N, C-alpha and C positions, 0 to 999 in steps of 0.2 A: 366203425370204432366199437372196441370192446372194452368193458369196464373190467380192470384188473386190480385185484386185491393189494392194498398197499403192501402188506407184508412180502407178497412175491417181488416188488420192486426196491424192498430195502431201502424205503424213502420215510425219512421223517416227517410228519405232517406239517405243512406250512399253511396257514390260513389266518391272514389278518387283514384282508381287504373287504371293505363293506360293499354291499349292493342294494338294488332296490327295483329290478325288473317285476313284472307283474308273474310271469310264469318262467319255469326253468325246466328244461329236459333233457337228459343224456342222451348222447348222440350215438351210444353204441347200438350194435345191430344183433348181438347174442344176448338173449336175455336169460337169466336162470330158468330153470324148468319149474321151480316153484311159483314164478312170480304170477303166472296165469292163475293158480289156484288162491293165492292172497288176493289178488284183484276180484275174483269171485265171490270171496268169502267178504270182502270190504262191501262190494255192491249189494249182496243179498242182506248183510247187517245192516247197511246204511242206505236205504233205497231213496231216502228224501234229503241226502247230503248235497249241498252246493257244489261238491267236488266230484261227484260220478263221473262227469266228462273228461275231466282231468286225469282222475285215476286211470279211467279207460286208455287215454292216449298215452299215458307214461309222464304227464305233466306235474309238476310241482308247483304249487302256489302259497302265498302267504295266507295264514288263517286255517291251512290243513292241520289236521293232529297227526300224531306220530303213525298211526296205523294207516291213515290215508297216504302218508309219504312212504311208508313201508310197502304198502299196494302199489305204488306207483313206480318207485324205484328198487324195489328189494331192499335185503340186508346191507346196511353200510359197511364199510372196511373199519372204521374206527366209531367209537362213542366215547363222548366224555361228558361226564356230569359235574357240574359245579353247583353243590348243594342240592335242595329239594326241587328248585325253581327253573335252573337252567342247564340244559343238556345241548350237545353239539355233535352232529352226524358227519361223519366225512366219507365222500365217495371219490373215486378217482375214474376219469373218463380218458382211455387210452387209445390213440390211432396208431396200430400196429404197422402200418404202411411208412408213417413218416416217423414215428416215434414221438410225436407231439402229445401232450397230455393236458388235462385240465383237472384241477383239483377242486372240489366243491366242498364246502364246510355250510351245513345247514344249522341254523341255531334256533334253539326251541324256548320259549318261556311260557312256563307251567303247561307244558305238554302241546303248545299250539307253535307251529312254524312262524317265527317273526321276521327272520331275515336270511339270507345267504351271503356267501363270501367265495370268492374263486381267485384262482391262481393258475396260470397256463405256464407250462414248462416245455422246454426243448428237449431233444432226446438226451442231454447230458443232464436232465432234471434241474436247470437252473431256471428260476422264474424269468420269463421273456416278456410278460405285460402285466398290467395291474387293470383293473376295472373299478371305477370309481362312480359312485351315484351321481346321476346326471337328470335334470328335470325330462327331457326327452332323450333315452338311451340310444346312441347312435349304433348303426349295425356294423359289428366287426367280423372280419374273418381271420382264420390262424393262417400260417404258412402254406397251408394245402389248398386254401380257398374254401374251407367250409366254415359255415356261420358258427360263430361262438356265442353261447347265450349271454346278453347283457344283463348286468346287474345294475 
């Protein structure tokens, strides 16, 4: 899968579904060239961070600050700020083979990742599934058989 900017897809953001998994990872294979530099900078400036392993692997976890998320996933397609306390970053993960995509909205409170929401889309960009909080998140796969991160 390759992450594609929202503006290229001419899609309005849809992200109203809540989630509570412990880690989240984009499944795209091609990472932006700048990402390795961001990760190296994060790791050198935060050697004692509890999130160094996650950032190195490209994982996002609750409790990370914005720089940790930026180093793990790169720049979001969209940022929305609500006042001085709340901010939402939106990423899109696109499978070019099937046309399926997952949109992730990461919610920050006071600069710390508090939760994320996701919406799966079919090639026509119609939501095909929702993910809701569960005590034990089940493993889901999309129509291509690829594992979809659970919230």
